Phi, psi and omega in degrees: 000128176295132181263355182314309180296347185242024179075020183060032177236154175290125184284164172285130178250131179230137181230145169237115187255127179242145183215126173288130174247088177294145005264007184307303180302323181290346178265353178280132183245338181211144177222161172248132184255122181234103194272349188087195184260116182204146183280327183233032184292328176262011182293141180259351177245155185289125174260133185241167168208149175281130180243007175170182178299116184052036178224151183200175173216155176270116182294316184240046169214106182241021175212170186249001183279327185228175182287327180226160172301322181301308179301315180302313183299312179294319171307308183298322177299311184289327176291321179282329181240081184292343183252019181289136186245333187217152177215125183264122187260121182257125178258125181273118172242179193231144177273142178274347186205146176280353181260122189310311187293346179247351188283135171245134179256128186206163173292151176221167185237151175287323180219155181280333189241130165225121182290125175050050177291133176218124359282159185289140179291137183203124180226128170051045174076007178257139173260178182304319189287330186266342183292162175295127182278123182290138184285152177212165180222120177055043176083346183268135181288136170253087185283137168229094175289136167231132183236000000 
């Protein structure tokens, strides 16, 4: 495998193996979808950002089968659970304090700036600049979910 595109380093390779275990999947009628914390996780269109001169990245596409990770996930779910009738969608927002009486629940972003983000992140009338900034320590996110 040519390594030029990976900075002459062996890349991280990740595989997901799916297997239907009948009759379990054919009996599933409802699921709860919990995507975790992501800024464009439910988007049905590709979200991009500029990462340098003539370079960019797709924020919500980490697979090669569909335009977005959300579409690929739904395709996979429908293929594995052909009799699925309902899905409950969980949306992650963030709490500002661990003390219930002081906590404000609101949408949050990982970073204030994404260069030439398209489409621009926007939730509940807030844009990236006015949204809650998710706290971090030494670059690691300190997630506080509210569901």
